[in-house]
Residue frames relative to the residue before (quaternion, step in Angstrom):
aa qw qx qy qz dx dy dz
M 1.0000 0.0000 0.0000 0.0000 0.00 0.00 0.00
A 0.6854 0.4809 -0.2974 0.4588 3.60 0.74 -1.01
Q 0.6394 0.5252 -0.3359 0.4500 3.57 0.98 -0.78
N 0.6524 0.5049 -0.3183 0.4671 3.62 0.93 -0.84
L 0.6672 0.5013 -0.2940 0.4659 3.56 0.94 -0.93
D 0.6642 0.4965 -0.3016 0.4705 3.60 0.90 -0.91
Q 0.6378 0.5157 -0.3252 0.4706 3.59 0.98 -0.83
H 0.6370 0.5249 -0.3212 0.4643 3.57 0.98 -0.84
F 0.6466 0.5179 -0.3209 0.4589 3.61 0.91 -0.90
R 0.6693 0.5075 -0.3079 0.4468 3.59 0.86 -0.94
Q 0.6542 0.5078 -0.3182 0.4614 3.60 0.94 -0.83
E 0.6647 0.4988 -0.2998 0.4686 3.58 0.91 -0.92
Q 0.6552 0.5149 -0.3128 0.4559 3.59 0.95 -0.88
S 0.6555 0.5197 -0.3170 0.4469 3.58 0.87 -0.92
Q 0.6579 0.5064 -0.3094 0.4637 3.56 0.92 -0.89
Y 0.6561 0.5067 -0.3106 0.4650 3.58 0.92 -0.89
A 0.6517 0.5300 -0.3150 0.4417 3.60 0.91 -0.93
E 0.6411 0.5322 -0.3268 0.4461 3.59 0.93 -0.86
E 0.7175 0.4596 -0.2481 0.4609 3.56 1.00 -0.81
H 0.8221 0.3114 -0.1101 0.4638 3.61 1.04 -0.71
R 0.4922 0.6899 -0.4319 0.3086 3.63 1.17 -0.24
A 0.3221 -0.7126 0.5947 0.1864 3.52 -1.08 0.89
D 0.4402 -0.7245 0.4701 0.2456 3.58 -0.98 0.78
D 0.6756 0.5667 -0.2903 0.3717 3.60 1.13 -0.53
H 0.8071 0.0708 -0.0759 0.5812 3.65 1.16 -0.07
P 0.6022 -0.5930 0.3882 0.3675 3.59 -1.14 0.59
Q 0.0283 0.7877 -0.6130 0.0539 3.53 -1.02 0.89
D 0.2513 -0.7158 0.6272 0.1764 3.52 -1.29 0.51
T 0.3888 -0.6161 0.6070 0.3175 3.51 -1.26 0.42
S 0.0101 0.8254 -0.5631 0.0397 3.57 -0.63 1.03
H 0.4775 -0.6586 0.5159 0.2685 3.52 -1.35 0.38
K 0.4490 -0.6254 0.5569 0.3117 3.55 -1.12 0.64
L 0.7275 0.2047 -0.1201 0.6438 3.53 1.06 -0.87
G 0.3685 -0.7984 0.4328 0.1986 3.57 -0.10 1.34
V 0.6684 -0.5164 0.3635 0.3931 3.55 -1.25 0.54
A 0.6541 0.5083 -0.3268 0.4549 3.61 0.86 -0.89
T 0.6518 0.5033 -0.3078 0.4766 3.57 1.03 -0.78
E 0.6522 0.5176 -0.3153 0.4554 3.58 0.93 -0.87
K 0.6590 0.5088 -0.3130 0.4570 3.57 1.07 -0.67
Q 0.6943 0.4593 -0.2737 0.4818 3.60 1.18 -0.46
L 0.7081 0.4168 -0.2511 0.5117 3.57 1.14 -0.58
P 0.5303 -0.6359 0.4531 0.3303 3.58 -1.20 0.44
I 0.1057 0.7989 -0.5745 0.1431 3.56 0.44 1.26
S 0.3720 -0.7599 0.4837 0.2240 3.60 -0.71 1.01
Q 0.7983 -0.0995 0.0630 0.5907 3.60 1.10 -0.56
D 0.4650 -0.6169 0.5433 0.3287 3.53 -1.26 0.45
H 0.1878 -0.8021 0.5632 0.0642 3.58 -0.91 0.90
P 0.5954 -0.5962 0.3923 0.3689 3.64 -0.97 0.72
S 0.6273 0.5401 -0.3549 0.4345 3.63 1.07 -0.55
N 0.5497 0.6080 -0.3932 0.4166 3.61 1.28 -0.04
Y 0.6796 0.5081 -0.2837 0.4466 3.61 1.22 -0.29
R 0.0966 0.7414 -0.6633 0.0325 3.49 -1.34 0.52
M 0.4855 -0.6247 0.5121 0.3343 3.56 -1.26 0.31
Q 0.0458 -0.8214 0.5644 -0.0685 3.53 -0.91 1.01
D 0.5814 -0.5302 0.4801 0.3877 3.54 -1.24 0.48
P 0.5381 -0.6633 0.4012 0.3311 3.65 -0.78 0.94
H 0.6568 0.5108 -0.3300 0.4458 3.63 0.92 -0.80
T 0.6483 0.5125 -0.3192 0.4639 3.57 0.92 -0.89
N 0.6709 0.5129 -0.2928 0.4485 3.56 0.94 -0.92
K 0.7950 0.3634 -0.1734 0.4537 3.58 0.68 -1.09
S 0.7530 0.3474 -0.2167 0.5151 3.60 1.13 -0.35
T 0.7635 0.4052 -0.2306 0.4468 3.55 0.34 -1.25
H 0.7333 0.4274 -0.2585 0.4613 3.59 0.68 -1.05
E 0.6162 0.5259 -0.3608 0.4621 3.62 1.03 -0.60
Q 0.6403 0.5146 -0.3285 0.4662 3.61 1.00 -0.75
I 0.6512 0.5028 -0.3171 0.4719 3.57 0.91 -0.89
D 0.6642 0.5132 -0.3111 0.4457 3.59 0.84 -0.97
H 0.6212 0.5448 -0.3376 0.4510 3.58 0.99 -0.82
H 0.6980 0.4615 -0.2710 0.4758 3.59 0.89 -0.91
L 0.6223 0.5241 -0.3465 0.4668 3.60 1.06 -0.66
L 0.6637 0.5047 -0.3071 0.4588 3.60 0.92 -0.87
D 0.7249 0.4196 -0.2345 0.4934 3.56 1.01 -0.82
R 0.3533 -0.7586 0.4638 0.2909 3.56 1.36 -0.06
T 0.4251 0.6936 -0.4763 0.3336 3.55 0.89 0.94
V 0.4225 0.6628 -0.5026 0.3601 3.61 1.19 0.39
D 0.0016 0.8184 -0.5736 0.0356 3.55 -1.01 0.81
G 0.6349 -0.5501 0.3350 0.4268 3.57 1.17 0.42
Q 0.5939 0.5190 -0.3687 0.4919 3.57 1.30 0.24
G 0.6245 -0.5185 0.4127 0.4133 3.56 -1.27 0.18
I 0.3078 -0.7200 0.5912 0.1930 3.55 -1.19 0.63
K 0.2329 -0.7560 0.5957 0.1395 3.57 -0.73 1.05
C 0.0953 0.7991 -0.5861 0.0935 3.55 -0.85 0.97
P 0.6046 -0.5822 0.3962 0.3722 3.59 -1.14 0.59
D 0.1101 0.7621 -0.6324 0.0848 3.54 -1.12 0.78
P 0.3193 -0.7947 0.4852 0.1761 3.59 -0.14 1.27
S 0.6846 0.4897 -0.2998 0.4491 3.62 1.10 -0.55
A 0.6218 0.5466 -0.3440 0.4429 3.62 1.24 -0.23
P 0.5996 -0.5404 0.4281 0.4063 3.59 -1.17 0.47
G 0.8053 0.2078 -0.1864 0.5230 3.57 -0.81 0.98
G 0.4867 -0.7036 0.4064 0.3209 3.59 1.29 0.07
E 0.7040 0.3977 -0.2527 0.5313 3.58 1.23 0.37
Q 0.1293 -0.7642 0.6237 0.1017 3.55 -1.14 0.60
T 0.2777 -0.7183 0.6030 0.2082 3.54 -1.27 0.36
V 0.2635 -0.7437 0.5980 0.1408 3.54 -0.80 1.09
S 0.3894 -0.7682 0.4636 0.2083 3.55 -0.50 1.21
P 0.6331 -0.5194 0.4066 0.4052 3.57 -1.23 0.39
Q 0.6356 0.5346 -0.3392 0.4418 3.60 1.02 -0.74
Q 0.6226 0.5228 -0.3442 0.4696 3.62 1.04 -0.70
Q 0.6387 0.5161 -0.3233 0.4703 3.59 1.05 -0.74
V 0.6421 0.5122 -0.3125 0.4772 3.58 0.97 -0.86
D 0.6535 0.5190 -0.3145 0.4524 3.59 0.91 -0.91
R 0.6578 0.5110 -0.3062 0.4609 3.58 0.95 -0.89
L 0.6856 0.4637 -0.2908 0.4799 3.60 0.83 -0.92
S 0.6092 0.5450 -0.3540 0.4545 3.62 1.04 -0.68
Q 0.6315 0.5205 -0.3261 0.4732 3.60 0.99 -0.84
Q 0.6774 0.4961 -0.2920 0.4579 3.55 0.89 -0.95
T 0.6542 0.5100 -0.3110 0.4640 3.59 0.94 -0.88
D 0.6539 0.5086 -0.3101 0.4663 3.59 0.94 -0.89
Y 0.6338 0.5236 -0.3278 0.4655 3.58 1.01 -0.82
L 0.6873 0.4804 -0.2876 0.4627 3.60 0.86 -0.96
K 0.6275 0.5128 -0.3356 0.4803 3.59 1.07 -0.66
G 0.6739 0.5250 -0.2911 0.4308 3.57 0.93 -0.92
T 0.7268 0.3984 -0.2355 0.5075 3.58 1.10 -0.65
G 0.5011 -0.6543 0.4233 0.3763 3.60 1.25 -0.22
E 0.4764 0.6917 -0.4270 0.3349 3.60 1.29 -0.09
I 0.5236 0.6429 -0.4122 0.3777 3.61 1.21 -0.35
K 0.6079 0.5839 -0.3505 0.4082 3.60 1.17 -0.50
N 0.5421 0.5617 -0.4236 0.4595 3.58 1.22 -0.18
P 0.5098 -0.6889 0.4093 0.3130 3.63 -0.66 1.01
G 0.6271 0.5390 -0.3508 0.4395 3.61 1.00 -0.66
N 0.6773 0.4748 -0.2801 0.4872 3.57 0.98 -0.85
Y 0.6250 0.5391 -0.3266 0.4604 3.56 1.00 -0.86
N 0.7034 0.4702 -0.2751 0.4566 3.57 0.79 -1.01
Y 0.5751 0.5685 -0.3720 0.4557 3.61 1.08 -0.66
C 0.7160 0.4412 -0.2528 0.4784 3.57 0.79 -1.02
K 0.6809 0.5118 -0.2916 0.4353 3.57 0.85 -0.98
E 0.6839 0.4876 -0.2928 0.4570 3.60 0.82 -0.98
N 0.6917 0.4630 -0.2864 0.4745 3.59 0.91 -0.86
S 0.6431 0.5187 -0.3390 0.4499 3.60 0.98 -0.73
E 0.6277 0.5167 -0.3352 0.4762 3.57 1.07 -0.68
A 0.6550 0.5152 -0.3110 0.4570 3.59 0.97 -0.86
L 0.7089 0.4333 -0.2532 0.4956 3.59 1.11 -0.66
G 0.4651 -0.7028 0.4324 0.3205 3.60 1.25 -0.04
M 0.3163 0.7735 -0.4929 0.2421 3.58 1.15 0.60
D 0.6089 -0.5306 0.4512 0.3797 3.53 -1.31 0.43
Q 0.3208 -0.7941 0.4925 0.1548 3.59 -0.60 1.14
R 0.4528 0.6921 -0.4571 0.3271 3.61 1.22 -0.02
T 0.5217 0.6375 -0.4200 0.3808 3.59 1.18 -0.35
F 0.6881 0.4674 -0.2724 0.4836 3.58 1.21 -0.46
N 0.3872 0.7141 -0.4955 0.3075 3.62 1.25 0.07
G 0.8259 0.2047 -0.1719 0.4964 3.55 -0.89 0.96
V 0.6325 0.4945 -0.3389 0.4906 3.59 1.25 0.00
E 0.0351 0.7880 -0.6113 0.0640 3.53 -0.58 1.16
P 0.3811 -0.7176 0.5237 0.2560 3.58 -0.74 0.95
R 0.5827 -0.5355 0.4623 0.4000 3.56 -1.23 0.45
S 0.5661 -0.6109 0.4185 0.3621 3.58 -1.02 0.65
S 0.1688 0.7537 -0.6144 0.1609 3.51 -1.04 0.89
D 0.4717 -0.6553 0.4962 0.3192 3.54 -1.20 0.35
M 0.4515 0.6882 -0.4513 0.3447 3.59 1.28 0.09
T 0.1592 -0.8139 0.5541 0.0719 3.59 -0.75 1.00
S 0.7864 0.1676 -0.1056 0.5850 3.59 1.21 -0.20
Y 0.5246 -0.6350 0.4599 0.3316 3.56 -1.18 0.46
R 0.5128 0.6658 -0.4207 0.3418 3.61 1.17 -0.31
G 0.8271 0.2582 -0.1892 0.4620 3.54 -1.10 0.74
V 0.4278 0.6877 -0.4834 0.3322 3.58 1.22 0.20
G 0.3509 -0.7744 0.4933 0.1838 3.56 -0.72 1.04
R 0.4465 -0.6481 0.5492 0.2810 3.50 -1.31 0.39
P 0.6439 -0.5128 0.3784 0.4233 3.60 -1.18 0.29
R 0.4750 -0.6413 0.5219 0.3013 3.55 -1.25 0.53
D 0.6905 -0.4533 0.3518 0.4404 3.60 -1.28 0.26
S 0.6670 0.5228 -0.3045 0.4348 3.57 0.98 -0.84
D 0.5918 0.5767 -0.3653 0.4286 3.61 1.26 -0.21
Y 0.6531 0.5107 -0.3006 0.4714 3.58 1.32 -0.15
T 0.4412 -0.6476 0.5476 0.2934 3.55 -1.19 0.62
E 0.7054 -0.4431 0.3314 0.4430 3.56 -1.28 0.14
G 0.6854 0.4882 -0.2728 0.4664 3.60 1.10 -0.67
G 0.5977 -0.6096 0.3488 0.3865 3.60 1.25 0.04
N 0.5565 0.5887 -0.4009 0.4279 3.60 1.27 0.09
L 0.5529 -0.5990 0.4571 0.3557 3.55 -1.19 0.51
R 0.4795 -0.6454 0.5133 0.3001 3.55 -1.06 0.79
R 0.2664 -0.7703 0.5628 0.1376 3.56 -1.09 0.72
D 0.5516 0.6384 -0.3950 0.3635 3.63 1.23 0.11
């Protein structure tokens, strides 16, 4: 399963990069909802609107640190200290606003694809947005499908048998 999903991500990223890469400065194709996050949440498929071009450092350092804290629910509206060999003292602080911006991107992406209606995805966004003190009006009109799930933690990913030969999730 992980191999199919990872292969799918790489193919989608490569295609997006070919279409959007600027020639004048280094860029990475990055996910609004990172791969590690997608593997933990009940996402039915990766969507082209999940990609954007990003500064390599922001993509591989800052956003990965934020995503790690969002997944572990350790955001609290304070700065996140994380290692950064290029920063003075070898450490950077990710501001609360950067965390809010990252979660806002992820929430908007999940709303745009309809994936926010899955209770695991809804609770991931809702619980973290509350911890960051974000405006809760972003959830107006968004109701998750009924479920007994109360948290996004422990939500499983699809099994290998859930994929078609082409690597897409089965819809039957």
